[in-house]
Structure formats: structure tokens, C-alpha cells
N, CA, C and O of each residue as an XYZ file, in Angstrom:
344
protein
N    -258.181     -9.340    -38.233
C    -259.126     -9.474    -37.079
C    -260.414     -8.497    -37.335
O    -260.243     -7.356    -37.764
N    -261.663     -8.996    -37.055
C    -262.803     -8.230    -37.164
C    -263.438     -7.885    -35.810
O    -263.673     -8.739    -34.955
N    -263.700     -6.572    -35.673
C    -264.258     -6.275    -34.341
C    -265.411     -5.270    -34.745
O    -265.310     -4.399    -35.608
N    -266.540     -5.548    -33.959
C    -267.633     -4.759    -34.015
C    -267.568     -3.702    -32.883
O    -267.435     -4.170    -31.752
N    -267.640     -2.360    -32.998
C    -267.498     -1.490    -32.039
C    -268.802     -0.705    -32.119
O    -269.341     -0.390    -33.180
N    -269.309     -0.388    -30.771
C    -270.521      0.329    -30.633
C    -270.194      1.760    -29.873
O    -269.566      1.856    -28.819
N    -270.696      2.732    -30.552
C    -270.597      4.031    -30.017
C    -272.029      4.356    -29.759
O    -272.948      3.631    -30.139
N    -272.205      5.578    -29.036
C    -273.649      6.093    -28.677
C    -274.519      6.283    -29.981
O    -275.691      5.911    -30.038
N    -273.976      6.777    -30.826
C    -274.807      7.002    -32.045
C    -274.756      5.972    -33.170
O    -275.707      5.891    -33.947
N    -273.618      5.130    -33.299
C    -273.684      4.435    -34.374
C    -272.944      3.049    -34.185
O    -272.425      2.847    -33.087
N    -272.866      2.197    -35.046
C    -272.269      0.807    -34.927
C    -271.256      0.725    -36.135
O    -271.616      1.139    -37.237
N    -269.959      0.182    -35.940
C    -269.082     -0.099    -37.062
C    -268.342     -1.280    -37.010
O    -268.112     -1.873    -35.956
N    -267.950     -1.654    -38.143
C    -267.094     -2.817    -38.074
C    -265.627     -2.323    -38.233
O    -265.374     -1.323    -38.906
N    -264.718     -3.008    -37.633
C    -263.315     -2.571    -37.585
C    -262.450     -3.865    -38.175
O    -262.439     -4.947    -37.588
N    -261.786     -3.634    -39.309
C    -260.721     -4.636    -39.750
C    -259.443     -4.019    -39.443
O    -259.180     -2.887    -39.849
N    -258.520     -4.803    -38.647
C    -257.377     -4.367    -38.300
C    -256.207     -5.316    -38.949
O    -256.303     -6.542    -38.898
N    -255.126     -4.670    -39.544
C    -253.909     -5.398    -39.916
C    -252.773     -4.721    -39.332
O    -252.695     -3.505    -39.501
N    -251.908     -5.306    -38.692
C    -250.807     -4.843    -38.150
C    -249.494     -5.697    -38.481
O    -249.640     -6.870    -38.825
N    -248.344     -5.196    -38.395
C    -247.260     -5.904    -38.487
C    -246.021     -5.310    -37.499
O    -246.162     -4.341    -36.754
N    -245.038     -5.932    -37.618
C    -243.925     -5.388    -36.567
C    -242.632     -5.107    -37.341
O    -241.518     -5.349    -36.875
N    -242.852     -4.579    -38.561
C    -241.769     -4.162    -39.599
C    -241.084     -2.811    -39.157
O    -241.110     -2.407    -37.994
N    -240.512     -2.199    -40.128
C    -239.828     -0.963    -39.796
C    -240.566      0.185    -39.587
O    -240.060      1.217    -39.146
N    -241.887      0.053    -39.915
C    -242.825      1.195    -39.554
C    -242.646      2.377    -40.478
O    -241.765      2.354    -41.338
N    -243.436      3.383    -40.330
C    -243.441      4.632    -41.312
C    -243.339      5.931    -40.154
O    -244.049      5.989    -39.151
N    -242.512      6.734    -40.454
C    -242.465      7.890    -39.686
C    -243.729      8.677    -39.515
O    -244.350      8.964    -40.538
N    -244.168      9.047    -38.398
C    -245.566      9.630    -38.257
C    -245.659     10.814    -39.203
O    -246.750     10.999    -39.743
N    -244.661     11.635    -39.470
C    -245.064     12.693    -40.375
C    -245.361     12.410    -41.809
O    -245.651     13.293    -42.615
N    -245.274     11.114    -42.097
C    -245.379     10.622    -43.639
C    -246.725      9.751    -43.528
O    -247.106      9.284    -44.602
N    -247.481      9.469    -42.428
C    -248.684      8.745    -42.520
C    -249.625      9.083    -43.418
O    -250.143      8.287    -44.201
N    -249.947     10.589    -43.314
C    -250.915     11.040    -44.336
C    -250.526     10.980    -45.731
O    -251.437     10.940    -46.558
N    -249.444     10.968    -46.090
C    -248.886     10.756    -47.311
C    -248.973      9.485    -48.094
O    -249.013      9.476    -49.325
N    -249.002      8.417    -47.350
C    -249.033      7.140    -47.729
C    -250.359      6.593    -48.335
O    -250.409      5.509    -48.916
N    -251.463      7.444    -48.155
C    -252.786      7.221    -48.533
C    -252.934      8.157    -49.958
O    -254.005      8.239    -50.560
N    -251.991      8.681    -50.290
C    -251.900      9.551    -51.736
C    -251.431      8.732    -52.718
O    -250.356      8.169    -52.508
N    -252.102      8.512    -53.921
C    -251.579      8.030    -54.896
C    -250.090      8.121    -55.198
O    -249.627      9.249    -55.029
N    -249.254      7.205    -55.598
C    -247.835      7.317    -55.818
C    -247.496      8.513    -56.651
O    -246.619      9.306    -56.305
N    -248.208      8.643    -57.774
C    -247.744      9.587    -58.795
C    -248.541     10.944    -58.789
O    -248.378     11.832    -59.626
N    -249.424     10.987    -57.736
C    -250.375     12.222    -57.688
C    -249.268     13.560    -57.458
O    -248.137     13.524    -56.974
N    -249.971     14.627    -57.946
C    -249.238     15.938    -57.821
C    -249.087     16.411    -56.451
O    -248.108     17.088    -56.136
N    -250.023     16.085    -55.596
C    -249.930     16.559    -54.084
C    -249.130     15.621    -53.168
O    -249.129     15.791    -51.949
N    -248.421     14.587    -53.791
C    -247.673     13.859    -52.865
C    -246.410     14.594    -52.473
O    -245.683     15.259    -53.211
N    -246.260     14.319    -50.979
C    -245.064     15.151    -50.283
C    -243.750     14.604    -50.767
O    -242.832     15.348    -51.112
N    -243.672     13.270    -50.786
C    -242.400     12.553    -51.024
C    -242.397     11.569    -52.175
O    -243.472     11.020    -52.415
N    -241.343     11.265    -52.925
C    -241.429     10.272    -53.944
C    -241.738      8.983    -53.280
O    -241.408      8.694    -52.129
N    -242.544      8.070    -54.284
C    -242.639      6.746    -53.981
C    -241.774      5.806    -53.903
O    -242.200      4.660    -53.754
N    -240.463      6.023    -53.974
C    -239.524      5.150    -54.080
C    -239.252      4.122    -52.813
O    -238.433      3.203    -52.825
N    -240.177      4.507    -51.650
C    -239.783      3.663    -50.394
C    -240.827      2.747    -50.433
O    -241.327      2.441    -49.350
N    -241.210      2.306    -51.322
C    -242.049      1.046    -51.531
C    -243.659      1.100    -51.174
O    -244.407      0.125    -51.114
N    -243.974      2.356    -50.972
C    -245.529      2.706    -51.057
C    -246.069      2.717    -52.241
O    -245.689      3.524    -53.089
N    -247.167      1.704    -52.510
C    -247.586      1.753    -53.758
C    -249.186      2.051    -53.727
O    -249.589      3.044    -53.121
N    -250.030      1.237    -54.345
C    -251.429      1.691    -54.567
C    -252.173      0.979    -53.475
O    -253.346      1.355    -53.473
N    -251.908      0.046    -52.504
C    -252.676     -0.811    -51.552
C    -253.284      0.380    -50.665
O    -254.486      0.598    -50.819
N    -252.551      1.198    -49.724
C    -253.269      1.948    -48.909
C    -254.102      3.184    -49.537
O    -255.176      3.555    -49.063
N    -253.514      3.745    -50.598
C    -254.500      4.734    -51.239
C    -255.710      4.021    -51.762
O    -256.656      4.800    -51.876
N    -255.984      2.790    -52.117
C    -257.020      2.166    -52.567
C    -257.884      1.840    -51.302
O    -259.085      2.104    -51.358
N    -257.422      1.350    -50.297
C    -258.154      1.078    -49.123
C    -258.704      2.339    -48.436
O    -259.776      2.284    -47.834
N    -257.991      3.469    -48.516
C    -258.465      4.644    -48.096
C    -259.798      5.080    -48.751
O    -260.808      5.427    -48.139
N    -259.640      5.008    -50.090
C    -260.796      5.451    -51.100
C    -261.932      4.420    -50.841
O    -263.070      4.861    -50.997
N    -261.802      3.077    -50.459
C    -262.923      2.294    -50.255
C    -263.565      2.608    -49.098
O    -264.794      2.622    -49.036
N    -262.764      2.895    -48.051
C    -263.376      3.492    -46.719
C    -264.192      4.722    -47.028
O    -265.349      4.768    -46.610
N    -263.690      5.722    -47.725
C    -264.434      6.915    -48.074
C    -265.754      6.663    -48.778
O    -266.781      7.203    -48.365
N    -265.756      5.840    -49.854
C    -266.791      5.453    -50.465
C    -267.812      4.840    -49.742
O    -268.940      4.820    -50.234
N    -267.579      4.284    -48.539
C    -268.572      3.377    -47.737
C    -268.858      4.207    -46.420
O    -269.370      3.730    -45.407
N    -268.454      5.509    -46.580
C    -268.681      6.317    -45.279
C    -267.914      5.889    -44.067
O    -268.331      6.129    -42.934
N    -266.732      5.222    -44.315
C    -265.889      4.890    -43.214
C    -264.656      5.700    -43.047
O    -264.643      6.890    -43.362
N    -263.529      5.037    -42.519
C    -262.346      5.755    -42.326
C    -261.141      4.655    -42.365
O    -261.327      3.494    -42.003
N    -260.002      5.094    -42.796
C    -258.745      4.255    -42.515
C    -257.880      5.130    -41.576
O    -257.539      6.300    -41.756
N    -257.579      4.262    -40.468
C    -256.745      4.917    -39.340
C    -255.398      4.214    -39.228
O    -255.237      3.074    -38.792
N    -254.415      5.066    -39.693
C    -253.036      4.370    -39.670
C    -252.236      4.871    -38.490
O    -252.204      6.086    -38.295
N    -251.604      4.070    -37.703
C    -250.855      4.294    -36.643
C    -249.284      3.572    -36.744
O    -249.149      2.356    -36.878
N    -248.313      4.375    -36.671
C    -247.096      3.759    -36.867
C    -245.923      4.892    -36.426
O    -246.238      6.063    -36.216
N    -244.707      4.466    -36.324
C    -243.560      5.185    -36.124
C    -242.463      4.239    -36.690
O    -242.573      3.040    -36.949
N    -241.202      5.182    -36.847
C    -239.970      4.331    -37.375
C    -239.846      3.319    -36.304
O    -239.986      3.627    -35.121
N    -239.562      2.003    -36.735
C    -239.109      0.982    -35.974
C    -240.136      0.331    -35.127
O    -239.794     -0.451    -34.240
N    -241.267      0.591    -35.336
C    -242.349      0.235    -34.570
C    -243.618     -0.541    -35.303
O    -244.712     -0.656    -34.751
N    -243.323     -1.048    -36.603
C    -244.456     -1.511    -37.339
C    -245.499     -0.637    -37.768
O    -245.363      0.573    -37.592
N    -246.552     -1.111    -38.325
C    -247.777     -0.306    -38.647
C    -248.914     -1.033    -38.407
O    -248.942     -2.222    -38.725
N    -249.909     -0.469    -37.865
C    -251.281     -0.670    -37.489
C    -252.183     -0.055    -38.392
O    -252.260      1.173    -38.382
N    -252.979     -0.821    -39.285
C    -254.002     -0.080    -40.202
C    -255.284     -0.510    -39.742
O    -255.463     -1.728    -39.761
N    -256.343      0.308    -39.278
C    -257.587     -0.061    -39.036
C    -258.606      0.408    -40.024
O    -258.724      1.618    -40.216
N    -259.373     -0.476    -40.683
C    -260.387      0.043    -41.536
C    -261.705      0.169    -40.734
O    -262.072     -0.851    -40.151
N    -262.463      1.278    -40.625
C    -263.723      1.232    -39.972
C    -264.616      1.502    -40.979
O    -264.414      2.338    -41.859
N    -265.859      0.636    -40.849
C    -266.861      0.792    -41.917
C    -268.203      0.742    -41.115
O    -268.333     -0.070    -40.199
N    -269.164      1.580    -41.448
C    -270.563      1.570    -40.754
C    -271.018      0.274    -41.035
O    -270.889     -0.246    -42.143
N    -271.664     -0.386    -39.852
C    -272.442     -1.630    -39.921
C    -273.854     -1.704    -40.273
O    -274.521     -2.726    -40.435
N    -274.268     -0.343    -40.381
C    -275.742     -0.258    -40.812
C    -275.775      0.396    -42.291
O    -276.849      0.573    -42.864
């Protein structure tokens, strides 16, 4: 889904991907954007989190945007990539 959002000071495009899978506990959401074998990673990457979300997070940062993850155990995952439209 592509949405254009307008704020008082800027305009951005938002790409949203969501699912109704098993979700990710809220306390691990920040960790899933860290590369799987990085020294700063809180938990091992054996849970199936690979390169996808860390790459999307870096793409967002490179384009002055952000990746917003919303999830909890048993509630699926919603990933919103917000990029400046200008």
C-alpha cells in the first residue's frame, strides 16, 4: 500500500507491509533491524530474522526516512517505510 502523508512541515510517502503471523515481541523490535551477526545484537538470529529488515532500515536512513515496526507476540507485524516525497 502506498500512502502520501502531509504534515505541517513536510510531505512523505509511506509503504506499508503487514501480516497476521506470529508477530515479534515488542522488546525485540529494535533488535530485528540490527544485522544478524553484528556484535550489538541482543539475541541470536536463530529466530528467522535475516537481512531484510536491517537492509530496509538502512535504505530508509540513507534517504532521510524511517522504518516503523509495530508488533507483539501473536498479533502479526506491520512495517511502515516512510520516505520524504521531496
